[in-house]
C-alpha positions, 0 to 999 in steps of 0.5 A, a space after each residue: 341610786 343617783 340619777 345620774 353616774 359619771 363615767 369616762 370615755 375610753 377613747 378620749 378620757 373625758 367624763 360623760 354624765 349618763 343615767 343607770 338605765 344605759 348600763 350594758 348599752 352602747 352610747 356615743 361620746 359627744 367629744 370624740 364620737 366614739 361609740 362604746 358600752 357603758 359598764 356599771 362602775 360599781 360592778 367593777 369593785 364586787 368581788 366573787 364570794 369565797 368558798 365556804 370553810 376558808 377564812 375571809 380575806 381582809 376586805 380592801 378599801 373601796 377604789 377612790 372615786 375617778 378623778 374629775 378631768 379639767 374641761 375647757 372654759 366653755 364646758 361647765 360640766 359632764 354632758 349628758 349623752 344618749 343612747 345610739 338609735 339603732 334600726 333593722 334596716 337591711 344594708 349592703 354587707 360591703 359598703 353599708 349603705 341601705 339596700 333599695 329594695 330592702 330585698 335586693 340581691 345587688 347593691 345599687 351603691 357599690 354592685 356587690 351581689 350578696 348571693 354570689 359574694 362578688 362586686 360587680 364593675 361599676 362605671 359612671 355614665 352621662 344621662 341620655 340628652 333629648 338630642 340623643 333619644 331623637 337620634 336613637 328613636 327616629 330611625 325606628 320611627 321611620 322603619 315602623 312608618 314604612 311597615 304600616 305604608 307597605 301593609 296599607 298598600 297590599 290590603 288596598 290592592 287586594 280590595 281594589 286592584 280590579 276596580 283600579 284596572 277596569 276601563 284600562 287597556 288591559 280590560 278585554 271584551 270577553 266576560 268570565 263566568 260571573 259576567 265580569 269582563 276579563 283582563 289580559 293580565 289578571 289583577 291577582 298578578 299585580 296583587 302578588 306582585 306588589 306583595 313580592 316587592 314589599 316583602 323584602 322590605 317589610 320584614 327587615 323593616 319590622 324587625 329593625 322597628 322592633 329592636 329599636 323601639 322595643 327591645 333596645 329603646 334606650 340610647 347608647 350608653 356614654 361613659 364618664 372619663 
């Protein structure tokens, strides 16, 4: 058997030289890039055997070998071609791009959902700039500073309010059971007063800082027109 066999491309008709090992495999024509399955030329001339008991028909002469077509000046003869390399990389059934990651349900290239068989709407966005990040996160940072400041003020007032009021005009000469001087206004009144003023600010500031810095930390999307 010859080491190479001449076959014709079914698309452009040019003759290609291939080894017998690629019979039945898909190859690509180097002239027109058309992919096709290589058939054994000798198999075309083989006819099925006639049933026994019937006289055999006169054998027809073998078909003439395919005529070689003319080539351009730069072509010295048929080109050798290689088998197309095929892999098992998972691809999107809609756009045929590789899935990233391989087990992804939604294609990042076209937005096709292989589970629901629906294509999501895609849009082109501008990447956030450092200025966008700063303007988006700065209010959340300010709210976080306010929250921390109010917490520190309340903790300090509960720990030191009696000491702060000592020797002030609010202190009286009477003493309590613990032999401490009494105050005209109990220190706890100031402590809970500060807490009552802080809570209407502390609660919404905490929620805002959480949304801006954790839940929705990315700046608003800017769609390209």
